[in-house]
VOGU-471274 format. One record per residue (C-alpha): residue number from 0; x, y, z. Coordinates in steps of 0.1 Angstrom, whole numbers. Layout:
REM VOGU-471274
SITE; NUM; X; Y; Z
...
END
This chain:
REM VOGU-471274
SITE; 0; 991; 1152; 866
SITE; 1; 998; 1152; 827
SITE; 2; 997; 1121; 808
SITE; 3; 1036; 1120; 805
SITE; 4; 1034; 1114; 841
SITE; 5; 1008; 1086; 848
SITE; 6; 1022; 1052; 865
SITE; 7; 1022; 1034; 899
SITE; 8; 1052; 1042; 910
SITE; 9; 1045; 1075; 914
SITE; 10; 1025; 1080; 946
SITE; 11; 995; 1094; 946
SITE; 12; 966; 1092; 975
SITE; 13; 931; 1094; 968
SITE; 14; 901; 1093; 998
SITE; 15; 881; 1064; 992
SITE; 16; 851; 1068; 972
SITE; 17; 824; 1085; 991
SITE; 18; 820; 1104; 959
SITE; 19; 802; 1087; 927
SITE; 20; 827; 1067; 908
SITE; 21; 849; 1076; 879
SITE; 22; 861; 1051; 866
SITE; 23; 860; 1025; 837
SITE; 24; 840; 1032; 807
SITE; 25; 814; 1009; 812
SITE; 26; 821; 987; 782
SITE; 27; 860; 981; 796
SITE; 28; 845; 974; 824
SITE; 29; 822; 948; 814
SITE; 30; 847; 931; 801
SITE; 31; 832; 941; 763
SITE; 32; 867; 956; 750
SITE; 33; 882; 955; 715
SITE; 34; 920; 946; 716
SITE; 35; 950; 966; 701
SITE; 36; 983; 964; 698
SITE; 37; 1007; 984; 724
SITE; 38; 1043; 992; 720
SITE; 39; 1055; 961; 730
SITE; 40; 1027; 943; 703
SITE; 41; 1008; 929; 731
SITE; 42; 970; 932; 730
SITE; 43; 957; 959; 751
SITE; 44; 921; 959; 756
SITE; 45; 902; 992; 748
SITE; 46; 864; 998; 754
SITE; 47; 839; 992; 722
SITE; 48; 830; 1029; 723
SITE; 49; 858; 1051; 706
SITE; 50; 875; 1080; 721
SITE; 51; 853; 1115; 715
SITE; 52; 859; 1119; 678
SITE; 53; 879; 1155; 680
SITE; 54; 884; 1165; 641
SITE; 55; 893; 1201; 653
SITE; 56; 928; 1210; 638
SITE; 57; 944; 1242; 660
SITE; 58; 941; 1264; 632
SITE; 59; 904; 1264; 633
SITE; 60; 907; 1265; 672
SITE; 61; 895; 1299; 692
SITE; 62; 928; 1306; 719
SITE; 63; 920; 1325; 752
SITE; 64; 898; 1319; 784
SITE; 65; 907; 1305; 818
SITE; 66; 889; 1272; 830
SITE; 67; 879; 1270; 867
SITE; 68; 887; 1235; 879
SITE; 69; 872; 1223; 914
SITE; 70; 888; 1202; 941
SITE; 71; 876; 1192; 971
SITE; 72; 909; 1188; 989
SITE; 73; 939; 1212; 989
SITE; 74; 974; 1203; 973
SITE; 75; 1003; 1198; 1001
SITE; 76; 1032; 1210; 979
SITE; 77; 1045; 1219; 949
SITE; 78; 1074; 1198; 951
SITE; 79; 1067; 1166; 926
SITE; 80; 1093; 1144; 946
SITE; 81; 1078; 1153; 979
SITE; 82; 1043; 1152; 969
SITE; 83; 1018; 1123; 984
SITE; 84; 993; 1140; 969
SITE; 85; 969; 1131; 934
SITE; 86; 953; 1165; 941
SITE; 87; 989; 1185; 942
SITE; 88; 1000; 1168; 911
SITE; 89; 972; 1182; 890
SITE; 90; 983; 1210; 896
SITE; 91; 1022; 1207; 892
SITE; 92; 1017; 1181; 862
SITE; 93; 1013; 1211; 838
SITE; 94; 1050; 1220; 844
SITE; 95; 1070; 1187; 839
SITE; 96; 1078; 1167; 812
SITE; 97; 1091; 1132; 807
SITE; 98; 1113; 1116; 782
SITE; 99; 1083; 1091; 771
SITE; 100; 1047; 1093; 772
SITE; 101; 1021; 1067; 776
SITE; 102; 987; 1079; 755
SITE; 103; 955; 1073; 768
SITE; 104; 938; 1055; 742
SITE; 105; 962; 1027; 730
SITE; 106; 983; 1024; 760
SITE; 107; 1013; 1031; 739
SITE; 108; 1044; 1043; 747
SITE; 109; 1056; 1075; 727
SITE; 110; 1085; 1098; 721
SITE; 111; 1085; 1131; 740
SITE; 112; 1114; 1149; 750
SITE; 113; 1136; 1115; 743
SITE; 114; 1132; 1113; 702
SITE; 115; 1140; 1077; 703
SITE; 116; 1155; 1049; 722
SITE; 117; 1168; 1008; 721
SITE; 118; 1184; 984; 741
SITE; 119; 1210; 955; 749
SITE; 120; 1208; 931; 776
SITE; 121; 1243; 921; 786
SITE; 122; 1263; 892; 792
SITE; 123; 1275; 906; 832
SITE; 124; 1252; 904; 862
SITE; 125; 1251; 925; 889
SITE; 126; 1242; 924; 927
SITE; 127; 1207; 908; 918
SITE; 128; 1224; 884; 896
SITE; 129; 1201; 893; 865
SITE; 130; 1220; 907; 833
SITE; 131; 1222; 945; 836
SITE; 132; 1208; 962; 804
SITE; 133; 1218; 992; 787
SITE; 134; 1193; 1017; 774
SITE; 135; 1205; 1040; 746
SITE; 136; 1189; 1076; 744
SITE; 137; 1181; 1101; 717
SITE; 138; 1171; 1138; 733
SITE; 139; 1152; 1163; 716
SITE; 140; 1175; 1193; 703
SITE; 141; 1145; 1213; 689
SITE; 142; 1146; 1242; 704
SITE; 143; 1131; 1230; 742
SITE; 144; 1133; 1253; 768
SITE; 145; 1120; 1252; 802
SITE; 146; 1089; 1274; 817
SITE; 147; 1113; 1300; 828
SITE; 148; 1127; 1305; 795
SITE; 149; 1161; 1286; 798
SITE; 150; 1172; 1266; 775
SITE; 151; 1167; 1231; 776
SITE; 152; 1200; 1204; 770
SITE; 153; 1212; 1168; 773
SITE; 154; 1232; 1175; 804
SITE; 155; 1196; 1188; 824
SITE; 156; 1184; 1149; 817
SITE; 157; 1222; 1137; 831
SITE; 158; 1217; 1155; 858
SITE; 159; 1183; 1144; 863
SITE; 160; 1185; 1111; 868
SITE; 161; 1218; 1117; 886
SITE; 162; 1201; 1136; 910
SITE; 163; 1171; 1105; 918
SITE; 164; 1193; 1081; 920
SITE; 165; 1213; 1103; 948
SITE; 166; 1176; 1112; 964
SITE; 167; 1160; 1086; 959
SITE; 168; 1125; 1099; 966
SITE; 169; 1099; 1076; 981
SITE; 170; 1073; 1078; 954
SITE; 171; 1096; 1071; 923
SITE; 172; 1121; 1045; 943
SITE; 173; 1105; 1017; 921
SITE; 174; 1121; 1033; 888
SITE; 175; 1148; 1047; 903
SITE; 176; 1163; 1016; 919
SITE; 177; 1169; 995; 891
SITE; 178; 1194; 1028; 876
SITE; 179; 1228; 1015; 882
SITE; 180; 1241; 1053; 862
SITE; 181; 1236; 1068; 830
SITE; 182; 1266; 1085; 811
SITE; 183; 1274; 1105; 777
SITE; 184; 1272; 1082; 751
SITE; 185; 1304; 1078; 726
SITE; 186; 1284; 1065; 697
SITE; 187; 1250; 1072; 675
SITE; 188; 1233; 1079; 707
SITE; 189; 1231; 1109; 733
SITE; 190; 1229; 1085; 765
SITE; 191; 1233; 1054; 777
SITE; 192; 1216; 1044; 811
SITE; 193; 1223; 1011; 830
SITE; 194; 1201; 991; 847
SITE; 195; 1207; 963; 869
SITE; 196; 1180; 944; 852
SITE; 197; 1160; 935; 821
SITE; 198; 1128; 959; 822
SITE; 199; 1105; 952; 799
SITE; 200; 1084; 983; 804
SITE; 201; 1114; 1010; 810
SITE; 202; 1098; 1030; 784
SITE; 203; 1071; 1038; 812
SITE; 204; 1092; 1035; 843
SITE; 205; 1125; 1050; 839
SITE; 206; 1117; 1074; 809
SITE; 207; 1084; 1085; 828
SITE; 208; 1102; 1105; 855
SITE; 209; 1098; 1142; 855
SITE; 210; 1130; 1159; 840
SITE; 211; 1147; 1183; 864
SITE; 212; 1161; 1221; 855
SITE; 213; 1197; 1215; 869
SITE; 214; 1200; 1250; 873
SITE; 215; 1166; 1253; 898
SITE; 216; 1180; 1221; 918
SITE; 217; 1216; 1217; 919
SITE; 218; 1217; 1233; 953
SITE; 219; 1190; 1215; 967
SITE; 220; 1207; 1191; 990
SITE; 221; 1179; 1173; 1003
SITE; 222; 1146; 1171; 979
SITE; 223; 1121; 1174; 1008
SITE; 224; 1133; 1206; 1018
SITE; 225; 1123; 1221; 981
SITE; 226; 1096; 1246; 975
SITE; 227; 1093; 1255; 944
SITE; 228; 1062; 1280; 956
SITE; 229; 1088; 1296; 975
SITE; 230; 1113; 1307; 951
SITE; 231; 1115; 1338; 931
SITE; 232; 1100; 1321; 898
SITE; 233; 1070; 1314; 927
SITE; 234; 1063; 1277; 912
SITE; 235; 1080; 1244; 894
SITE; 236; 1103; 1251; 864
SITE; 237; 1100; 1223; 838
SITE; 238; 1096; 1216; 806
SITE; 239; 1054; 1213; 806
SITE; 240; 1033; 1239; 790
SITE; 241; 1023; 1259; 825
SITE; 242; 1038; 1283; 850
SITE; 243; 1022; 1287; 885
SITE; 244; 1010; 1325; 891
SITE; 245; 990; 1321; 922
SITE; 246; 994; 1296; 946
SITE; 247; 973; 1300; 977
SITE; 248; 965; 1265; 982
SITE; 249; 933; 1268; 1002
SITE; 250; 912; 1288; 980
SITE; 251; 930; 1293; 946
SITE; 252; 961; 1282; 925
SITE; 253; 963; 1293; 888
SITE; 254; 988; 1274; 862
SITE; 255; 991; 1301; 834
SITE; 256; 1001; 1287; 796
SITE; 257; 1002; 1324; 785
SITE; 258; 1029; 1336; 806
SITE; 259; 1052; 1310; 801
SITE; 260; 1084; 1318; 787
SITE; 261; 1098; 1298; 757
SITE; 262; 1074; 1282; 731
SITE; 263; 1058; 1249; 741
SITE; 264; 1063; 1220; 712
SITE; 265; 1059; 1194; 733
SITE; 266; 1021; 1190; 720
SITE; 267; 1028; 1192; 681
SITE; 268; 1046; 1160; 680
SITE; 269; 1032; 1140; 649
SITE; 270; 1023; 1106; 672
SITE; 271; 991; 1128; 684
SITE; 272; 977; 1132; 652
SITE; 273; 974; 1095; 646
SITE; 274; 958; 1088; 685
SITE; 275; 917; 1089; 679
SITE; 276; 902; 1119; 699
SITE; 277; 933; 1137; 707
SITE; 278; 939; 1172; 695
SITE; 279; 977; 1183; 686
SITE; 280; 987; 1220; 688
SITE; 281; 972; 1231; 724
SITE; 282; 968; 1244; 747
SITE; 283; 943; 1264; 739
SITE; 284; 932; 1285; 766
SITE; 285; 952; 1313; 790
SITE; 286; 948; 1295; 821
SITE; 287; 937; 1266; 845
SITE; 288; 923; 1284; 875
SITE; 289; 921; 1255; 903
SITE; 290; 897; 1268; 928
SITE; 291; 896; 1249; 963
SITE; 292; 865; 1242; 984
SITE; 293; 865; 1232; 1021
SITE; 294; 841; 1203; 1014
SITE; 295; 828; 1178; 990
SITE; 296; 790; 1193; 992
SITE; 297; 807; 1233; 988
SITE; 298; 828; 1217; 957
SITE; 299; 797; 1201; 938
SITE; 300; 774; 1233; 947
SITE; 301; 803; 1254; 931
SITE; 302; 795; 1237; 900
SITE; 303; 757; 1239; 893
SITE; 304; 765; 1274; 907
SITE; 305; 784; 1276; 874
SITE; 306; 813; 1288; 894
SITE; 307; 836; 1261; 881
SITE; 308; 836; 1243; 848
SITE; 309; 849; 1208; 860
SITE; 310; 860; 1193; 891
SITE; 311; 888; 1166; 902
SITE; 312; 876; 1130; 890
SITE; 313; 843; 1123; 896
SITE; 314; 808; 1136; 908
SITE; 315; 791; 1125; 934
SITE; 316; 763; 1099; 931
SITE; 317; 737; 1115; 943
SITE; 318; 742; 1145; 918
SITE; 319; 744; 1128; 888
SITE; 320; 709; 1130; 880
SITE; 321; 709; 1170; 886
SITE; 322; 741; 1163; 858
SITE; 323; 719; 1147; 839
SITE; 324; 692; 1175; 839
SITE; 325; 716; 1201; 833
SITE; 326; 716; 1220; 799
SITE; 327; 752; 1228; 808
SITE; 328; 770; 1200; 818
SITE; 329; 779; 1169; 804
SITE; 330; 791; 1136; 818
SITE; 331; 821; 1121; 803
SITE; 332; 825; 1083; 804
SITE; 333; 862; 1066; 809
SITE; 334; 882; 1041; 825
SITE; 335; 888; 1036; 860
SITE; 336; 925; 1035; 866
SITE; 337; 929; 1022; 901
SITE; 338; 906; 1013; 929
SITE; 339; 892; 1018; 963
SITE; 340; 905; 995; 993
SITE; 341; 905; 990; 1031
SITE; 342; 940; 977; 1041
SITE; 343; 951; 963; 1068
SITE; 344; 982; 967; 1093
SITE; 345; 1000; 932; 1090
SITE; 346; 1020; 943; 1119
SITE; 347; 997; 944; 1140
SITE; 348; 976; 907; 1158
SITE; 349; 956; 890; 1145
SITE; 350; 956; 911; 1113
SITE; 351; 989; 896; 1104
SITE; 352; 968; 861; 1098
SITE; 353; 956; 854; 1064
SITE; 354; 931; 837; 1078
SITE; 355; 917; 865; 1102
SITE; 356; 921; 889; 1071
SITE; 357; 896; 871; 1050
SITE; 358; 870; 869; 1079
SITE; 359; 873; 909; 1074
SITE; 360; 858; 906; 1039
SITE; 361; 836; 880; 1051
SITE; 362; 817; 909; 1070
SITE; 363; 820; 932; 1043
SITE; 364; 780; 935; 1023
SITE; 365; 790; 942; 989
SITE; 366; 758; 948; 976
SITE; 367; 748; 976; 1000
SITE; 368; 784; 994; 992
SITE; 369; 775; 991; 954
SITE; 370; 745; 989; 949
SITE; 371; 721; 1010; 977
SITE; 372; 751; 1033; 989
SITE; 373; 764; 1042; 955
SITE; 374; 732; 1034; 937
SITE; 375; 751; 1011; 910
SITE; 376; 779; 1038; 902
SITE; 377; 808; 1015; 908
SITE; 378; 817; 977; 903
SITE; 379; 821; 948; 928
SITE; 380; 865; 949; 932
SITE; 381; 883; 919; 936
SITE; 382; 918; 922; 922
SITE; 383; 951; 951; 925
SITE; 384; 940; 951; 886
SITE; 385; 910; 975; 873
SITE; 386; 890; 961; 850
SITE; 387; 902; 980; 819
SITE; 388; 934; 962; 823
SITE; 389; 920; 928; 812
SITE; 390; 956; 912; 800
SITE; 391; 969; 916; 839
SITE; 392; 938; 902; 855
SITE; 393; 938; 868; 859
SITE; 394; 906; 857; 841
SITE; 395; 923; 861; 812
SITE; 396; 922; 828; 790
SITE; 397; 897; 811; 816
SITE; 398; 858; 806; 813
SITE; 399; 854; 829; 837
SITE; 400; 833; 866; 834
SITE; 401; 853; 892; 841
SITE; 402; 842; 906; 878
SITE; 403; 813; 882; 883
SITE; 404; 831; 846; 878
SITE; 405; 830; 822; 913
SITE; 406; 868; 827; 917
SITE; 407; 864; 866; 919
SITE; 408; 839; 857; 946
SITE; 409; 859; 844; 976
SITE; 410; 856; 869; 998
SITE; 411; 821; 882; 994
SITE; 412; 796; 886; 1020
SITE; 413; 787; 857; 1039
SITE; 414; 747; 865; 1049
SITE; 415; 720; 842; 1067
SITE; 416; 691; 868; 1050
SITE; 417; 696; 901; 1027
SITE; 418; 724; 923; 1048
SITE; 419; 723; 898; 1080
SITE; 420; 759; 884; 1091
SITE; 421; 762; 847; 1086
SITE; 422; 772; 846; 1123
SITE; 423; 780; 809; 1130
SITE; 424; 794; 801; 1095
SITE; 425; 816; 831; 1098
SITE; 426; 829; 819; 1132
SITE; 427; 830; 786; 1123
SITE; 428; 854; 795; 1097
SITE; 429; 883; 801; 1122
SITE; 430; 874; 781; 1148
SITE; 431; 879; 751; 1124
SITE; 432; 915; 760; 1113
SITE; 433; 900; 768; 1074
SITE; 434; 916; 795; 1050
SITE; 435; 913; 798; 1016
SITE; 436; 946; 788; 1003
SITE; 437; 933; 787; 963
SITE; 438; 922; 751; 964
SITE; 439; 887; 746; 956
SITE; 440; 864; 740; 985
SITE; 441; 834; 752; 1009
SITE; 442; 841; 782; 1031
SITE; 443; 819; 798; 1056
SITE; 444; 795; 780; 1034
SITE; 445; 800; 790; 997
SITE; 446; 815; 770; 972
SITE; 447; 848; 780; 958
SITE; 448; 861; 763; 928
SITE; 449; 898; 772; 932
SITE; 450; 923; 797; 918
SITE; 451; 921; 809; 881
SITE; 452; 957; 809; 872
SITE; 453; 969; 783; 899
SITE; 454; 983; 802; 919
SITE; 455; 980; 793; 961
SITE; 456; 984; 818; 988
SITE; 457; 1012; 825; 1011
SITE; 458; 1000; 806; 1043
SITE; 459; 988; 772; 1039
SITE; 460; 970; 772; 1075
SITE; 461; 962; 797; 1103
SITE; 462; 986; 811; 1121
SITE; 463; 966; 817; 1152
SITE; 464; 938; 794; 1170
SITE; 465; 906; 812; 1172
SITE; 466; 883; 805; 1203
SITE; 467; 850; 827; 1210
SITE; 468; 843; 833; 1251
SITE; 469; 823; 858; 1270
SITE; 470; 822; 897; 1261
SITE; 471; 848; 918; 1278
SITE; 472; 860; 942; 1257
SITE; 473; 839; 978; 1260
SITE; 474; 834; 988; 1230
SITE; 475; 813; 950; 1221
SITE; 476; 797; 956; 1256
SITE; 477; 786; 989; 1250
SITE; 478; 777; 982; 1213
SITE; 479; 745; 984; 1197
SITE; 480; 747; 950; 1182
SITE; 481; 749; 933; 1212
SITE; 482; 769; 903; 1207
SITE; 483; 766; 871; 1226
SITE; 484; 806; 860; 1221
SITE; 485; 838; 877; 1216
SITE; 486; 866; 863; 1201
SITE; 487; 899; 847; 1214
SITE; 488; 931; 847; 1194
SITE; 489; 955; 822; 1211
SITE; 490; 932; 827; 1247
SITE; 491; 937; 862; 1248
SITE; 492; 913; 888; 1236
SITE; 493; 922; 913; 1206
SITE; 494; 922; 943; 1232
SITE; 495; 938; 925; 1258
SITE; 496; 966; 918; 1233
SITE; 497; 970; 952; 1216
SITE; 498; 957; 974; 1246
SITE; 499; 925; 987; 1222
SITE; 500; 902; 974; 1197
SITE; 501; 914; 972; 1161
SITE; 502; 904; 1007; 1151
SITE; 503; 893; 1022; 1117
SITE; 504; 907; 1052; 1100
SITE; 505; 888; 1071; 1081
SITE; 506; 876; 1105; 1068
SITE; 507; 846; 1127; 1083
SITE; 508; 814; 1119; 1071
SITE; 509; 809; 1152; 1058
SITE; 510; 841; 1148; 1032
SITE; 511; 831; 1109; 1024
SITE; 512; 788; 1099; 1036
SITE; 513; 790; 1071; 1018
SITE; 514; 822; 1058; 1031
SITE; 515; 809; 1066; 1068
SITE; 516; 781; 1050; 1060
SITE; 517; 794; 1017; 1048
SITE; 518; 822; 1017; 1076
SITE; 519; 793; 1019; 1103
SITE; 520; 773; 993; 1088
SITE; 521; 809; 967; 1082
SITE; 522; 818; 973; 1118
SITE; 523; 782; 966; 1127
SITE; 524; 787; 929; 1113
SITE; 525; 821; 928; 1127
SITE; 526; 809; 932; 1166
SITE; 527; 780; 910; 1155
SITE; 528; 807; 886; 1152
SITE; 529; 826; 893; 1184
SITE; 530; 856; 910; 1166
SITE; 531; 862; 946; 1192
SITE; 532; 865; 970; 1161
SITE; 533; 863; 1008; 1165
SITE; 534; 865; 1038; 1139
SITE; 535; 887; 1069; 1143
SITE; 536; 876; 1098; 1123
SITE; 537; 908; 1119; 1109
SITE; 538; 915; 1144; 1078
SITE; 539; 925; 1135; 1049
SITE; 540; 962; 1140; 1050
SITE; 541; 962; 1129; 1087
SITE; 542; 954; 1092; 1073
SITE; 543; 981; 1095; 1045
SITE; 544; 1007; 1100; 1074
SITE; 545; 995; 1075; 1098
SITE; 546; 991; 1050; 1071
SITE; 547; 1023; 1058; 1046
SITE; 548; 1045; 1073; 1074
SITE; 549; 1042; 1063; 1108
SITE; 550; 1025; 1027; 1098
SITE; 551; 1004; 1036; 1129
SITE; 552; 974; 1020; 1121
SITE; 553; 954; 989; 1118
SITE; 554; 929; 996; 1089
SITE; 555; 919; 1025; 1071
SITE; 556; 903; 1036; 1037
SITE; 557; 921; 1051; 1007
SITE; 558; 923; 1050; 968
SITE; 559; 950; 1045; 941
SITE; 560; 950; 1059; 908
SITE; 561; 969; 1058; 881
SITE; 562; 980; 1023; 877
SITE; 563; 998; 1003; 854
SITE; 564; 982; 992; 818
SITE; 565; 1013; 965; 824
SITE; 566; 1011; 959; 862
SITE; 567; 1044; 957; 867
SITE; 568; 1055; 986; 887
SITE; 569; 1022; 989; 900
SITE; 570; 1025; 956; 919
SITE; 571; 1061; 960; 928
SITE; 572; 1058; 999; 940
SITE; 573; 1025; 988; 961
SITE; 574; 1031; 957; 971
SITE; 575; 1067; 950; 975
SITE; 576; 1085; 940; 1002
SITE; 577; 1115; 967; 993
SITE; 578; 1087; 996; 996
SITE; 579; 1075; 985; 1032
SITE; 580; 1088; 996; 1066
SITE; 581; 1098; 964; 1089
SITE; 582; 1083; 975; 1122
SITE; 583; 1097; 946; 1136
SITE; 584; 1130; 956; 1137
SITE; 585; 1137; 977; 1166
SITE; 586; 1145; 1011; 1157
SITE; 587; 1182; 1026; 1161
SITE; 588; 1201; 1052; 1149
SITE; 589; 1211; 1043; 1116
SITE; 590; 1185; 1016; 1115
SITE; 591; 1172; 1017; 1076
SITE; 592; 1147; 991; 1082
SITE; 593; 1127; 1017; 1097
SITE; 594; 1116; 1052; 1079
SITE; 595; 1094; 1081; 1081
SITE; 596; 1094; 1085; 1043
SITE; 597; 1058; 1079; 1029
SITE; 598; 1063; 1039; 1013
SITE; 599; 1036; 1027; 992
SITE; 600; 1031; 990; 1010
SITE; 601; 1014; 1003; 1040
SITE; 602; 1004; 969; 1047
SITE; 603; 1038; 956; 1058
SITE; 604; 1030; 932; 1033
SITE; 605; 1061; 903; 1023
SITE; 606; 1077; 916; 1054
SITE; 607; 1064; 914; 1084
SITE; 608; 1045; 881; 1084
SITE; 609; 1044; 849; 1062
SITE; 610; 1024; 865; 1035
SITE; 611; 1041; 879; 1002
SITE; 612; 1045; 881; 963
SITE; 613; 1077; 889; 959
SITE; 614; 1090; 864; 935
SITE; 615; 1064; 866; 911
SITE; 616; 1068; 900; 911
SITE; 617; 1098; 902; 905
SITE; 618; 1099; 874; 879
SITE; 619; 1072; 896; 863
SITE; 620; 1092; 927; 862
SITE; 621; 1127; 909; 847
SITE; 622; 1105; 889; 820
SITE; 623; 1108; 904; 788
SITE; 624; 1087; 880; 767
SITE; 625; 1050; 906; 771
SITE; 626; 1028; 869; 771
SITE; 627; 1050; 852; 800
SITE; 628; 1051; 886; 819
SITE; 629; 1013; 894; 818
SITE; 630; 1009; 853; 828
SITE; 631; 1029; 860; 859
SITE; 632; 1020; 893; 866
SITE; 633; 986; 874; 869
SITE; 634; 997; 850; 891
SITE; 635; 1013; 878; 917
SITE; 636; 974; 896; 913
SITE; 637; 959; 864; 922
SITE; 638; 987; 858; 953
SITE; 639; 981; 887; 969
SITE; 640; 939; 889; 964
SITE; 641; 941; 853; 982
SITE; 642; 965; 870; 1009
SITE; 643; 939; 897; 1018
SITE; 644; 965; 925; 1028
SITE; 645; 941; 947; 1011
SITE; 646; 902; 945; 1003
SITE; 647; 897; 957; 972
SITE; 648; 860; 976; 975
SITE; 649; 858; 988; 947
SITE; 650; 861; 999; 905
SITE; 651; 840; 1035; 897
SITE; 652; 824; 1039; 865
SITE; 653; 833; 1075; 856
SITE; 654; 809; 1106; 853
SITE; 655; 834; 1138; 848
SITE; 656; 811; 1164; 851
SITE; 657; 821; 1192; 822
SITE; 658; 802; 1225; 812
SITE; 659; 808; 1216; 779
SITE; 660; 783; 1245; 766
SITE; 661; 815; 1268; 768
SITE; 662; 841; 1243; 766
SITE; 663; 851; 1218; 741
SITE; 664; 877; 1195; 732
SITE; 665; 870; 1171; 761
SITE; 666; 881; 1133; 754
SITE; 667; 862; 1107; 767
SITE; 668; 865; 1069; 771
SITE; 669; 899; 1069; 780
SITE; 670; 911; 1063; 818
SITE; 671; 906; 1087; 842
SITE; 672; 894; 1114; 821
SITE; 673; 892; 1138; 849
SITE; 674; 920; 1125; 870
SITE; 675; 947; 1103; 854
SITE; 676; 947; 1123; 819
SITE; 677; 933; 1154; 831
SITE; 678; 968; 1168; 812
SITE; 679; 956; 1157; 779
SITE; 680; 925; 1176; 787
SITE; 681; 939; 1208; 794
SITE; 682; 963; 1205; 764
SITE; 683; 926; 1201; 742
SITE; 684; 905; 1223; 759
SITE; 685; 889; 1254; 742
SITE; 686; 865; 1282; 748
SITE; 687; 835; 1278; 722
SITE; 688; 824; 1310; 703
END
């Protein structure tokens, strides 16, 4: 994905980590970052280590060559509006541009297709009972062309936003829904966009949408039906530097920079010269060739065989020593932009109860996952904001350490001895009607000092009554764990209530071996407690459809990338009830409460149970003062943590492998150097002479 298209409102699904980590630069993750000024004047943390010091000028850099880039998952489509995959966005991201772009070093918003902008909060209010806001926009008129050679005009911008408003593709809904309209401006600006509420991150949200060429999209009545790869052009038409010249998604895709029609000039914008590590003037290579492999093993073997020059996102933990010993491969450090998670379907009993969900965390052995399976290349997870984004994490302004403070350990593994769950303490937590609400106390044998922000959870007491009795469910009767009791929810077994045990969706062990081992350990602990749980192995794409399309699951593993450093649109896009299906309503013809559209809040958080953080999220999104906005965001983040609809398992520690003996220009110590900001890398790469 190009750097101008990152954002949590863009739906990008990743496999849960079974491969080693690629995430926050170590200094930033440990909280030892320094502060720099962001676009709204607030302090945004970066790592102590500065980005790679690239001093080359475009005139001195050799041009040419094909950079071979490997991926272990095929793209699902080249239609940016319909895609559900980060793997696809890495490809089509090279063909699109947006009005504003964020740099990967300071998290500042910069002019891109839009040259400048301003805003005004109006007196009148709309349907939201909040004041409307007008955004005034000037559009670049210095000869931009679409990658098929067609001239770009202001009319394309008008068309783009009106098309989005008409179609509302799910992955962009969080940015589109606040837009009331866009018109030509009769004053000093080209356009005026009206929002239904103030939004202090409009340059990131509304101006971050990929711009569409009217001459290619105006006859597309349903965005889902558009297949750019099947058109006469053979790929997406956009303002970006590349064109797709080959699309065989199971084997190889090629994006050519040399074959683009019309000159690409956005890499020459002056702000790029002021960002450490960035080289203006690219791209310098002729093409990026994406090679698709059938497994992670084959992908990594291709790297060490020299068949590819790098791979998407990360290197397997087990292969890090091989890379360190290689004369050609260098491991590039960077920040995490997201997290891995196991999420729960709050529509199903007893997952609709916060108390029960919290017990799932007590059974997850964090040390086994982070230190043994991941060999210390990931950090233990807690909040839905990665540690590099400290401005919106609950520890900010407190005396507790980042990631290690006792208030971040509320749901840590409860053990009677190393790697052995404390079955009696966990059972007692349920039978005694305990729940961690944010109030200090001792829970399942561990002290908890209380919430960091003063926020409390959505529930104040358990929803169900829990007891334990004879083992009856088949999955427990046949379990190697030989549990002596089985849980009852309001007097019934979970299997009787749901017709089956709770089921965990995960990828085949061949694709994510560490995750498969961890799930086996986690299920064993849950079965020892007396909770009937089984697993179901499905492909990555099937898991996406089951979880985010039909919400047909109990629990699933996945990962998020490209989260917002400003938090608000991430919280709205992933955890607000506006972005969840309400399955408590019977589906009927014309019922808008249920949809097969892939919505980001697969848990149903805020919709179908007592849990939710909608009010805090809404308040944060409409608060213009950055400090106040961040304070409210931190409260929302901690509310989500306490409600435990999703269990953040880890933040990756980035080790992105690149063949630097042949290629230069890569920039390290930035967020997602091999994923979120791969567009930055592709613009800077050059072949060494």
